C-alpha positions as a Markdown table, in Angstrom:
| # | Residue | x | y | z |
|---|---|---|---|---|
| 1 | Asp | -10.7 | 74.7 | 12.6 |
| 2 | Leu | -12.3 | 71.5 | 14.0 |
| 3 | His | -15.4 | 73.5 | 15.0 |
| 4 | Lys | -16.0 | 74.5 | 11.4 |
| 5 | Pro | -15.9 | 71.5 | 9.0 |
| 6 | Ile | -15.1 | 72.1 | 5.4 |
| 7 | Asp | -18.3 | 70.3 | 4.5 |
| 8 | Lys | -21.2 | 68.7 | 6.5 |
| 9 | Arg | -24.1 | 66.8 | 5.1 |
| 10 | Ile | -27.0 | 65.0 | 6.8 |
| 11 | Tyr | -28.7 | 62.3 | 4.7 |
| 12 | Lys | -32.2 | 61.0 | 5.2 |
| 13 | Gly | -33.5 | 57.6 | 4.2 |
| 14 | Thr | -30.1 | 56.2 | 3.3 |
| 15 | Gln | -26.7 | 56.0 | 5.1 |
| 16 | Pro | -23.2 | 56.6 | 3.7 |
| 17 | Thr | -21.3 | 53.3 | 3.8 |
| 18 | Cys | -18.0 | 54.1 | 2.2 |
| 19 | His | -16.0 | 56.9 | 0.6 |
| 20 | Asp | -12.8 | 57.6 | -1.3 |
| 21 | Phe | -10.8 | 60.8 | -2.1 |
| 22 | Asn | -9.1 | 61.1 | -5.5 |
| 23 | Gln | -5.5 | 61.5 | -4.4 |
| 24 | Phe | -4.3 | 62.0 | -8.0 |
| 25 | Thr | -6.3 | 65.1 | -8.7 |
| 26 | Ala | -6.4 | 66.6 | -5.2 |
| 27 | Ala | -5.2 | 70.2 | -5.2 |
| 28 | Ala | -5.9 | 73.5 | -3.5 |
| 29 | Asp | -8.8 | 74.2 | -5.9 |
| 30 | Thr | -10.3 | 70.7 | -6.1 |
| 31 | Ile | -11.0 | 67.8 | -3.7 |
| 32 | Ala | -13.0 | 65.1 | -5.5 |
| 33 | Leu | -14.8 | 62.7 | -3.1 |
| 34 | Leu | -17.0 | 59.7 | -3.8 |
| 35 | Val | -19.6 | 58.5 | -1.3 |
| 36 | Gly | -21.4 | 55.2 | -1.5 |
| 37 | Phe | -24.8 | 54.6 | 0.1 |
| 38 | Ser | -26.8 | 51.8 | 1.6 |
| 39 | Ala | -29.5 | 52.1 | -1.1 |
| 40 | Gly | -27.0 | 51.7 | -3.9 |
| 41 | Gln | -26.3 | 55.3 | -5.1 |
| 42 | Val | -22.9 | 56.8 | -5.5 |
| 43 | Gln | -22.4 | 60.5 | -5.0 |
| 44 | Tyr | -19.6 | 62.6 | -6.5 |
| 45 | Leu | -18.7 | 65.7 | -4.5 |
| 46 | Asp | -16.0 | 68.4 | -4.9 |
| 47 | Leu | -15.5 | 69.9 | -1.5 |
| 48 | Val | -14.0 | 73.1 | -2.9 |
| 49 | Lys | -16.3 | 73.5 | -6.0 |
| 50 | Lys | -19.5 | 73.2 | -4.1 |
| 51 | Asp | -21.8 | 73.2 | -7.1 |
| 52 | Thr | -20.4 | 70.1 | -8.8 |
| 53 | Ser | -22.3 | 67.4 | -7.0 |
| 54 | Lys | -23.5 | 64.4 | -9.1 |
| 55 | Leu | -25.5 | 61.3 | -8.2 |
| 56 | Phe | -24.9 | 58.0 | -10.0 |
| 57 | Asn | -27.4 | 55.1 | -10.0 |
| 58 | Glu | -29.9 | 57.7 | -8.7 |
| 59 | Glu | -33.0 | 55.7 | -9.8 |
| 60 | Arg | -31.3 | 52.5 | -8.6 |
| 61 | Leu | -31.6 | 51.0 | -12.1 |
| 62 | Ile | -28.0 | 49.7 | -12.2 |
| 63 | Asp | -28.0 | 48.1 | -8.7 |
| 64 | Lys | -30.5 | 48.2 | -5.8 |
| 65 | Thr | -28.1 | 46.8 | -3.1 |
| 66 | Lys | -25.8 | 48.5 | -0.7 |
| 67 | Val | -22.5 | 49.9 | -2.0 |
| 68 | Thr | -19.9 | 48.0 | 0.0 |
| 69 | Phe | -16.8 | 49.8 | -1.3 |
| 70 | Val | -15.9 | 52.6 | -3.7 |
| 71 | Lys | -12.5 | 53.5 | -5.1 |
| 72 | Trp | -11.0 | 55.8 | -7.8 |
| 73 | Leu | -8.8 | 53.9 | -10.3 |
| 74 | Pro | -5.1 | 54.6 | -9.6 |
| 75 | Glu | -3.9 | 57.8 | -11.2 |
| 76 | Thr | -7.0 | 58.6 | -13.2 |
| 77 | Glu | -9.2 | 61.7 | -13.1 |
| 78 | Arg | -12.6 | 60.3 | -14.0 |
| 79 | Leu | -12.8 | 56.5 | -13.6 |
| 80 | Phe | -13.9 | 54.8 | -10.4 |
| 81 | Leu | -15.2 | 51.3 | -9.2 |
| 82 | Ala | -18.1 | 50.6 | -6.9 |
| 83 | Ser | -18.8 | 47.2 | -5.5 |
| 84 | His | -22.2 | 46.1 | -4.2 |
| 85 | Ala | -23.8 | 43.6 | -1.8 |
| 86 | Ser | -25.2 | 41.9 | -5.0 |
| 87 | Gly | -21.6 | 40.6 | -5.8 |
| 88 | His | -21.3 | 43.0 | -8.7 |
| 89 | Leu | -18.5 | 45.5 | -9.4 |
| 90 | Tyr | -19.2 | 48.5 | -11.7 |
| 91 | Leu | -16.8 | 50.7 | -13.6 |
| 92 | Tyr | -18.0 | 54.3 | -13.8 |
| 93 | Asp | -16.9 | 57.4 | -15.7 |
| 94 | Ala | -17.6 | 60.5 | -13.6 |
| 95 | Glu | -18.2 | 62.5 | -16.7 |
| 96 | Gln | -20.9 | 60.2 | -18.2 |
| 97 | Pro | -24.6 | 60.0 | -17.4 |
| 98 | Cys | -26.3 | 56.9 | -16.1 |
| 99 | Gly | -29.2 | 56.7 | -18.6 |
| 100 | Ala | -33.0 | 56.7 | -18.1 |
| 101 | Ala | -33.5 | 53.0 | -18.5 |
| 102 | Ala | -31.9 | 49.9 | -16.9 |
| 103 | Pro | -28.7 | 49.1 | -18.7 |
| 104 | Gln | -28.4 | 46.1 | -21.1 |
| 105 | Tyr | -25.3 | 44.1 | -21.0 |
| 106 | Ser | -23.3 | 41.8 | -23.4 |
| 107 | Leu | -20.8 | 39.2 | -22.1 |
| 108 | Leu | -17.2 | 40.2 | -22.7 |
| 109 | Thr | -15.3 | 37.4 | -20.9 |
| 110 | Gln | -15.8 | 34.9 | -18.1 |
| 111 | Gly | -13.7 | 32.5 | -16.0 |
| 112 | Glu | -13.7 | 30.5 | -12.8 |
| 113 | Gly | -16.2 | 32.3 | -10.5 |
| 114 | Phe | -16.5 | 35.6 | -12.5 |
| 115 | Ser | -17.9 | 37.2 | -15.6 |
| 116 | Val | -17.4 | 40.6 | -17.1 |
| 117 | Phe | -20.1 | 42.4 | -19.1 |
| 118 | Ala | -20.0 | 45.6 | -21.3 |
| 119 | Cys | -22.9 | 48.0 | -21.3 |
| 120 | Lys | -24.8 | 47.9 | -24.6 |
| 121 | Ser | -25.6 | 51.5 | -25.6 |
| 122 | Lys | -25.4 | 53.7 | -28.7 |
| 123 | Thr | -24.2 | 56.7 | -26.7 |
| 124 | Pro | -21.6 | 56.5 | -23.8 |
| 125 | Arg | -23.3 | 55.8 | -20.5 |
| 126 | Asn | -22.6 | 54.3 | -17.1 |
| 127 | Pro | -21.7 | 51.7 | -16.1 |
| 128 | Leu | -18.9 | 51.1 | -18.6 |
| 129 | Leu | -18.4 | 47.6 | -17.3 |
| 130 | Lys | -20.1 | 45.2 | -14.9 |
| 131 | Trp | -18.1 | 42.5 | -13.1 |
| 132 | Ala | -20.0 | 39.6 | -11.5 |
| 133 | Val | -17.6 | 38.1 | -8.9 |
| 134 | Gly | -18.1 | 35.1 | -6.7 |
| 135 | Glu | -21.2 | 34.2 | -4.7 |
| 136 | Gly | -22.8 | 36.7 | -2.3 |
| 137 | Ala | -21.7 | 40.2 | -1.5 |
| 138 | Leu | -18.4 | 41.6 | -2.8 |
| 139 | Asn | -17.1 | 43.1 | 0.5 |
| 140 | Glu | -14.0 | 44.9 | -0.5 |
| 141 | Phe | -11.4 | 45.3 | -3.3 |
| 142 | Ala | -7.9 | 46.8 | -3.6 |
| 143 | Phe | -5.6 | 47.7 | -6.4 |
| 144 | Ser | -2.0 | 46.5 | -6.3 |
| 145 | Pro | 0.6 | 49.3 | -5.8 |
| 146 | Asp | 1.5 | 49.2 | -9.6 |
| 147 | Gly | -2.3 | 49.6 | -10.4 |
| 148 | Arg | -2.3 | 46.5 | -12.7 |
| 149 | Ser | -4.0 | 43.9 | -10.4 |
| 150 | Leu | -7.2 | 44.0 | -8.5 |
| 151 | Ala | -7.8 | 41.9 | -5.4 |
| 152 | Cys | -11.5 | 41.2 | -4.5 |
| 153 | Val | -12.9 | 39.5 | -1.4 |
| 154 | Ser | -16.4 | 38.1 | -1.3 |
| 155 | Gln | -18.9 | 36.6 | 1.1 |
| 156 | Asp | -18.2 | 33.2 | -0.5 |
| 157 | Gly | -14.8 | 33.2 | 1.3 |
| 158 | Cys | -12.7 | 33.7 | -1.8 |
| 159 | Leu | -10.0 | 36.1 | -2.5 |
| 160 | Arg | -9.7 | 36.6 | -6.3 |
| 161 | Val | -6.9 | 38.6 | -8.0 |
| 162 | Phe | -7.5 | 39.8 | -11.5 |
| 163 | His | -5.3 | 41.5 | -14.1 |
| 164 | Phe | -7.6 | 44.5 | -14.4 |
| 165 | Asp | -7.0 | 45.5 | -18.0 |
| 166 | Ser | -7.0 | 42.0 | -19.6 |
| 167 | Met | -9.8 | 40.8 | -17.1 |
| 168 | Leu | -7.9 | 37.5 | -16.4 |
| 169 | Leu | -7.9 | 35.7 | -13.1 |
| 170 | Gln | -4.3 | 35.6 | -11.7 |
| 171 | Gly | -4.9 | 33.8 | -8.4 |
| 172 | Met | -7.4 | 32.6 | -5.9 |
| 173 | Met | -7.5 | 31.7 | -2.2 |
| 174 | Lys | -10.2 | 30.3 | 0.1 |
| 175 | Ser | -10.8 | 31.4 | 3.7 |
| 176 | Tyr | -10.5 | 28.9 | 6.5 |
| 177 | Phe | -14.3 | 29.3 | 6.7 |
| 178 | Gly | -16.9 | 32.1 | 6.3 |
| 179 | Gly | -16.8 | 35.2 | 4.2 |
| 180 | Leu | -13.7 | 37.5 | 3.7 |
| 181 | Leu | -14.4 | 41.1 | 4.7 |
| 182 | Cys | -11.2 | 43.1 | 4.0 |
| 183 | Val | -8.1 | 43.0 | 1.9 |
| 184 | Cys | -4.9 | 45.0 | 1.3 |
| 185 | Trp | -1.6 | 44.7 | -0.6 |
| 186 | Ser | 1.9 | 44.9 | 0.8 |
| 187 | Pro | 3.7 | 48.1 | -0.4 |
| 188 | Asp | 5.8 | 46.1 | -2.9 |
| 189 | Gly | 2.8 | 44.1 | -4.3 |
| 190 | Arg | 4.3 | 40.7 | -3.2 |
| 191 | Tyr | 1.7 | 39.8 | -0.6 |
| 192 | Val | -2.0 | 40.2 | 0.0 |
| 193 | Val | -3.5 | 40.1 | 3.5 |
| 194 | Thr | -7.1 | 39.4 | 4.1 |
| 195 | Gly | -9.4 | 39.3 | 7.2 |
| 196 | Gly | -12.9 | 37.9 | 7.7 |
| 197 | Glu | -15.4 | 35.7 | 9.5 |
| 198 | Asp | -12.8 | 33.0 | 10.4 |
| 199 | Asp | -11.3 | 35.5 | 12.9 |
| 200 | Leu | -7.9 | 35.1 | 11.2 |
| 201 | Val | -5.6 | 37.4 | 9.2 |
| 202 | Thr | -4.3 | 35.4 | 6.2 |
| 203 | Val | -1.1 | 36.3 | 4.3 |
| 204 | Trp | -1.2 | 35.1 | 0.6 |
| 205 | Ser | 1.8 | 35.2 | -1.7 |
| 206 | Phe | 0.9 | 36.8 | -5.0 |
| 207 | Ala | 4.0 | 35.4 | -6.8 |
| 208 | Glu | 3.7 | 31.8 | -5.4 |
| 209 | Gly | -0.1 | 31.7 | -5.3 |
| 210 | Arg | -0.3 | 30.2 | -1.9 |
| 211 | Val | -1.0 | 31.0 | 1.8 |
| 212 | Val | 2.2 | 31.6 | 3.7 |
| 213 | Ala | 0.8 | 32.4 | 7.1 |
| 214 | Arg | -2.4 | 32.7 | 9.1 |
| 215 | Gly | -2.6 | 35.0 | 12.2 |
| 216 | His | -4.4 | 34.1 | 15.4 |
| 217 | Gly | -5.2 | 37.0 | 17.6 |
| 218 | His | -8.7 | 38.2 | 17.1 |
| 219 | Lys | -11.7 | 36.7 | 18.9 |
| 220 | Ser | -14.3 | 37.8 | 16.3 |
| 221 | Trp | -14.6 | 38.9 | 12.7 |
| 222 | Val | -11.7 | 40.9 | 11.3 |
| 223 | Asn | -13.1 | 44.1 | 9.7 |
| 224 | Ala | -10.0 | 45.9 | 8.4 |
| 225 | Val | -6.4 | 45.2 | 7.5 |
| 226 | Ala | -3.7 | 47.7 | 6.4 |
| 227 | Phe | 0.0 | 47.5 | 5.7 |
| 228 | Asp | 2.5 | 49.9 | 7.2 |
| 229 | Pro | 3.8 | 51.6 | 4.0 |
| 230 | Phe | 7.2 | 52.3 | 5.5 |
| 231 | Thr | 8.3 | 48.7 | 5.9 |
| 232 | Gly | 8.6 | 46.1 | 3.1 |
| 233 | Ala | 8.9 | 48.3 | 0.0 |
| 234 | Ala | 12.4 | 49.7 | 0.7 |
| 235 | Gln | 13.8 | 46.4 | 2.0 |
| 236 | Ala | 12.7 | 44.1 | -0.9 |
| 237 | Pro | 14.0 | 41.0 | 1.0 |
| 238 | Gln | 15.7 | 38.1 | -0.6 |
| 239 | Pro | 15.1 | 34.5 | 0.6 |
| 240 | Pro | 17.7 | 33.6 | 3.2 |
| 241 | Glu | 19.0 | 30.8 | 0.9 |
| 242 | Leu | 19.9 | 33.4 | -1.7 |
| 243 | Ser | 21.5 | 36.0 | 0.6 |
| 244 | Gly | 25.1 | 35.8 | 1.7 |
| 245 | Gly | 26.0 | 32.7 | 3.7 |
| 246 | Glu | 28.3 | 34.1 | 6.3 |
| 247 | Glu | 25.6 | 33.4 | 9.0 |
| 248 | Glu | 25.8 | 29.6 | 8.2 |
| 249 | Asp | 29.5 | 29.4 | 8.8 |
| 250 | Glu | 29.3 | 30.6 | 12.4 |
| 251 | Pro | 28.4 | 28.0 | 15.0 |
| 252 | Pro | 25.0 | 28.9 | 16.5 |
| 253 | Asp | 25.1 | 30.1 | 20.1 |
| 254 | Pro | 22.2 | 28.2 | 21.9 |
| 255 | Leu | 22.0 | 31.0 | 24.4 |
| 256 | Val | 21.4 | 33.7 | 21.9 |
| 257 | Arg | 18.0 | 33.8 | 20.2 |
| 258 | Arg | 18.3 | 35.9 | 17.1 |
| 259 | Ser | 15.2 | 37.9 | 16.4 |
| 260 | Pro | 14.4 | 37.8 | 12.7 |
| 261 | Ala | 14.6 | 41.1 | 10.8 |
| 262 | Val | 11.3 | 42.9 | 10.4 |
| 263 | Thr | 10.3 | 42.5 | 6.7 |
| 264 | Tyr | 6.7 | 43.7 | 6.7 |
| 265 | Arg | 4.3 | 45.2 | 9.2 |
| 266 | Phe | 0.5 | 45.4 | 9.1 |
| 267 | Gly | -2.4 | 46.1 | 11.4 |
| 268 | Ser | -5.9 | 44.6 | 11.8 |
| 269 | Ala | -9.0 | 45.7 | 13.5 |
| 270 | Gly | -11.8 | 43.3 | 14.6 |
| 271 | Gln | -15.4 | 43.3 | 15.9 |
| 272 | Asp | -13.9 | 42.1 | 19.2 |
| 273 | Thr | -12.8 | 45.8 | 19.6 |
| 274 | Gln | -9.1 | 44.6 | 19.3 |
| 275 | Phe | -6.5 | 46.3 | 17.2 |
| 276 | Cys | -3.6 | 43.9 | 16.4 |
| 277 | Leu | -0.2 | 44.8 | 15.0 |
| 278 | Trp | 1.7 | 42.1 | 13.2 |
| 279 | Asp | 5.4 | 41.7 | 12.1 |
| 280 | Leu | 5.7 | 39.5 | 9.1 |
| 281 | Thr | 9.4 | 38.3 | 9.3 |
| 282 | Glu | 11.7 | 36.3 | 7.1 |
| 283 | Asp | 11.4 | 33.1 | 9.1 |
| 284 | Ile | 7.7 | 33.0 | 8.3 |
| 285 | Leu | 8.1 | 34.0 | 4.6 |
| 286 | Tyr | 11.0 | 31.7 | 3.9 |
| 287 | Pro | 10.8 | 28.8 | 6.4 |
| 288 | Arg | 13.7 | 26.4 | 6.6 |
| 289 | Pro | 13.1 | 22.8 | 7.6 |
| 290 | Pro | 12.3 | 21.7 | 10.1 |
| 291 | Leu | 9.2 | 23.7 | 10.2 |
| 292 | Ser | 8.6 | 22.8 | 13.9 |
| 293 | Arg | 10.6 | 25.9 | 14.7 |
| 294 | Ala | 7.9 | 28.2 | 13.5 |
| 295 | Arg | 8.1 | 31.2 | 15.8 |
| 296 | Thr | 5.4 | 33.4 | 17.1 |
| 297 | Leu | 5.5 | 36.9 | 15.7 |
| 298 | Thr | 3.9 | 39.4 | 17.9 |
| 299 | Gly | 1.8 | 39.6 | 20.9 |
| 300 | Ser | 0.3 | 41.4 | 23.9 |
| 301 | Gly | 2.0 | 39.3 | 26.6 |
| 302 | Asp | 3.5 | 35.8 | 26.1 |
| 303 | Ala | 5.6 | 36.4 | 23.0 |
| 304 | Gly | 7.5 | 33.4 | 22.0 |
| 305 | Val | 4.9 | 30.6 | 22.5 |
| 306 | Pro | 6.0 | 28.0 | 19.9 |
| 307 | Val | 3.4 | 26.8 | 17.5 |
| 308 | Pro | 4.1 | 23.4 | 15.8 |
| 309 | Gly | 4.5 | 23.5 | 12.1 |
| 310 | Leu | 3.1 | 21.1 | 9.5 |
| 311 | Pro | 4.8 | 19.2 | 6.6 |
| 312 | Arg | 5.5 | 21.5 | 3.6 |
| 313 | Ser | 2.9 | 19.7 | 1.5 |
| 314 | Leu | 0.2 | 20.8 | 3.8 |
| 315 | Ser | 1.6 | 24.3 | 4.4 |
| 316 | Arg | 1.4 | 24.9 | 0.6 |
| 317 | Ser | -2.3 | 24.3 | 0.4 |
| 318 | Asn | -4.6 | 27.3 | 0.2 |
| 319 | Ser | -7.1 | 25.9 | 2.7 |
| 320 | Leu | -6.1 | 24.7 | 6.2 |
| 321 | Pro | -6.5 | 21.0 | 7.0 |
| 322 | Gln | -9.4 | 20.2 | 9.1 |
| 323 | Pro | -8.5 | 20.1 | 12.8 |
| 324 | Ala | -8.0 | 16.5 | 13.9 |
| 325 | Gly | -7.6 | 15.1 | 17.4 |
| 326 | Thr | -5.8 | 17.1 | 20.1 |
| 327 | Gly | -2.5 | 18.8 | 19.6 |
| 328 | Ser | 0.1 | 20.0 | 22.0 |
| 329 | Ala | -0.8 | 23.7 | 21.4 |
| 330 | Arg | -3.9 | 24.5 | 23.3 |
| 331 | Gly | -5.7 | 27.7 | 24.4 |
| 332 | Pro | -5.2 | 29.2 | 27.9 |
| 333 | Pro | -6.1 | 26.8 | 30.7 |
| 334 | Pro | -9.7 | 27.1 | 32.0 |
| 335 | Asp | -8.5 | 28.6 | 35.3 |
| 336 | Val | -7.1 | 31.7 | 33.5 |
| 337 | Pro | -9.5 | 34.6 | 34.1 |
| 338 | Pro | -11.3 | 35.7 | 30.9 |
| 339 | Ala | -9.6 | 39.1 | 30.9 |
| 340 | Leu | -6.2 | 37.5 | 30.5 |
| 341 | Ser | -7.3 | 34.9 | 27.9 |
| 342 | Val | -8.8 | 37.4 | 25.5 |
| 343 | Gly | -5.6 | 39.1 | 24.3 |
| 344 | Arg | -3.0 | 36.7 | 25.7 |
| 345 | Phe | -1.0 | 36.3 | 22.5 |
| 346 | Ala | -1.4 | 36.8 | 18.8 |
| 347 | Thr | 0.6 | 34.6 | 16.6 |
| 348 | Leu | 1.3 | 34.3 | 12.9 |
| 349 | Thr | 1.9 | 30.6 | 12.1 |
| 350 | Leu | 2.7 | 28.6 | 9.0 |
| 351 | Gln | -0.5 | 26.6 | 9.6 |
| 352 | Glu | -3.4 | 26.1 | 11.9 |
| 353 | Arg | -2.7 | 24.8 | 15.4 |
| 354 | Lys | -4.2 | 21.3 | 15.8 |
| 355 | Gly | -7.1 | 20.6 | 18.0 |
| 356 | Pro | -8.7 | 23.8 | 19.3 |
| 357 | Ser | -10.0 | 23.4 | 22.8 |
| 358 | Ser | -13.7 | 22.9 | 23.3 |
| 359 | Ser | -14.1 | 26.5 | 24.5 |
| 360 | Glu | -12.5 | 27.8 | 21.3 |
| 361 | Lys | -14.8 | 25.6 | 19.2 |
| 362 | Glu | -17.7 | 27.0 | 21.2 |
| 363 | His | -16.5 | 30.6 | 20.5 |
| 364 | Lys | -16.4 | 30.0 | 16.8 |
| 365 | Arg | -20.0 | 28.8 | 16.9 |
| 366 | Tyr | -21.7 | 31.3 | 19.1 |
| 367 | His | -19.5 | 34.3 | 19.9 |
| 368 | Ser | -19.0 | 36.2 | 16.6 |
| 369 | Leu | -20.9 | 39.4 | 16.6 |
| 370 | Gly | -22.7 | 38.8 | 13.3 |
| 371 | Asn | -23.9 | 41.4 | 10.8 |
| 372 | Ile | -24.2 | 44.7 | 12.6 |
| 373 | Ser | -26.5 | 46.9 | 10.5 |
């Protein structure tokens, strides 16, 4: 009954910023929910057992900054992670107290751009661990489908992937510019997609440790990315070079343009109010030379606008080369009305198009919406 919610709460003085249900323990008699708040607290609720509410970091002794993301550890009943605008990530046990004094920490391990601390205490207390990741806010994190790896995106523009149990850095990627705001894994754990303040969606290969594609479609910051769970995992594609070669024996018909098989699909939502859907196809994941045949993937109109590729040496780098000079691929001509140019086409390319037009440069500088509180 949509007129009678299971639970309704109104908070004063602080706002809920994120939440997560425990899918592992969810049953008819228990629905465990975590809610993070703008002042730093994390609330544990059970929507069936009404009297089991707990508040973590209540006195804000652990962290005083906004909770940016909260998540139960995969297939666990009690453990959860909360990230903060301070750039810290805390591991909590829902059954343990937080302590009456600020926690003291001892360094467990550290690496490039991160440190992990254990809480010094004679009796068990929260947080169990504190991760310091990158510079600036830690905006979002996501566990790989097998639960072993943790991908974090930060305001410093870095994606960092850790092996969670051993606390080792497995890979790293830099945004084109600006902070990264969202992250998700492909259903088979092969690829990580990020979105952020560079207005792009970026596809990073976990196995190869490199950017395989960047998607142009949004006109402002990308807030959320999510894979379609029904494509990708079941297909487990092989590179074309390794699959059967019968296609190579047939003479290509110049009049027939074969559309590549859909390998993965994902969606992205931006502060430009646009929702983009992307097909990540084999010709993008496994490009064959010459790369100038890089095809566009998806769009809301002019599908099939070619985007020139770059030499493989450049396409392997994790950061895009700086735009230089003017290229053949330009934005819509100035006489196109603004309504048409906003969502004219969205493309996933092997690399950045050269030479954005002056209007595009101006947009980057002035037209992002900025932090909306």
